[in-house]
C-alpha positions as CSV (number, residue, x, y, z in Angstrom):
1,M,-8.9,-44.4,-28.1
2,I,-10.6,-42.2,-29.7
3,E,-14.0,-42.2,-32.0
4,L,-14.1,-39.5,-34.4
5,W,-16.7,-39.5,-37.2
6,A,-16.3,-36.7,-39.8
7,D,-16.5,-36.2,-44.0
8,A,-13.4,-35.7,-44.8
9,Y,-9.5,-35.5,-43.2
10,A,-6.6,-33.6,-44.1
11,M,-2.5,-33.1,-42.8
12,E,-1.8,-29.7,-41.9
13,K,1.6,-28.7,-40.7
14,D,2.2,-31.6,-38.2
15,A,-1.8,-32.2,-37.3
16,Y,-4.9,-34.5,-38.7
17,V,-8.1,-31.9,-39.2
18,F,-11.1,-33.5,-39.2
19,S,-13.8,-31.5,-41.1
20,I,-17.3,-31.6,-41.6
21,L,-19.9,-31.0,-44.9
22,L,-22.5,-28.2,-44.0
23,R,-24.4,-25.6,-44.9
24,A,-24.4,-22.3,-43.8
25,A,-25.0,-18.6,-44.8
26,A,-22.2,-16.2,-45.1
27,A,-23.2,-14.6,-41.8
28,E,-22.7,-17.7,-39.9
29,Q,-19.3,-18.8,-42.3
30,A,-17.4,-16.3,-39.6
31,E,-18.4,-18.5,-35.9
32,F,-16.2,-21.1,-38.2
33,E,-13.0,-22.5,-38.8
34,V,-13.7,-23.0,-43.1
35,T,-11.3,-25.8,-44.7
36,A,-13.3,-25.7,-48.0
37,R,-15.8,-24.3,-50.0
38,T,-17.9,-25.9,-53.1
39,P,-17.2,-23.7,-56.3
40,T,-21.6,-23.3,-57.7
41,D,-22.9,-23.0,-54.2
42,P,-21.3,-20.4,-51.6
43,D,-23.2,-21.4,-48.9
44,R,-21.9,-25.4,-49.2
45,I,-18.7,-24.8,-46.9
46,A,-16.4,-28.0,-45.0
47,I,-15.5,-26.6,-41.5
48,A,-12.7,-27.8,-39.0
49,V,-14.1,-29.9,-36.5
50,A,-11.0,-31.5,-34.8
51,R,-7.8,-30.6,-35.1
52,L,-5.2,-34.1,-33.3
53,P,-1.4,-33.7,-33.3
54,R,0.3,-36.3,-35.7
55,R,2.3,-37.4,-33.2
56,E,-0.7,-38.2,-31.5
57,V,-2.4,-40.4,-33.7
58,R,-1.1,-44.6,-33.7
59,Q,-4.0,-45.6,-36.4
60,L,-6.2,-44.1,-38.1
61,H,-8.9,-46.0,-39.6
62,T,-11.1,-44.7,-42.9
63,A,-14.3,-46.2,-43.1
64,A,-14.9,-47.8,-46.8
65,E,-18.5,-48.2,-46.5
66,R,-21.0,-45.9,-44.9
67,A,-21.8,-46.6,-41.5
68,V,-25.0,-48.1,-40.2
69,D,-26.5,-46.9,-37.3
70,G,-23.4,-45.0,-36.3
71,L,-21.6,-48.6,-36.3
72,C,-18.9,-49.2,-39.0
73,V,-19.9,-51.2,-41.7
74,C,-16.5,-52.1,-42.5
75,P,-14.5,-56.0,-42.3
76,P,-13.4,-56.7,-38.8
77,E,-10.0,-56.2,-38.5
78,E,-7.4,-59.2,-38.8
79,S,-5.3,-60.9,-35.6
80,G,-2.2,-61.1,-35.8
81,P,-0.5,-64.2,-35.0
């Protein structure tokens, strides 16, 4: 199991691409894989932090609420019969 925290994810071809939002000057942005830019602030960008093949992902959990001390605050999953 991999636990990955990111601000967003998207499907790109056959992979999930996870990204985080950060602020970086234009000169620094060439060092990253920029996946999105905010229209009102060119220094605020989203960068790719992980790319996982779709066939390798069995389950993807998106937290419903902000984490507290790095721990998910979502209700526990119900166990099957």
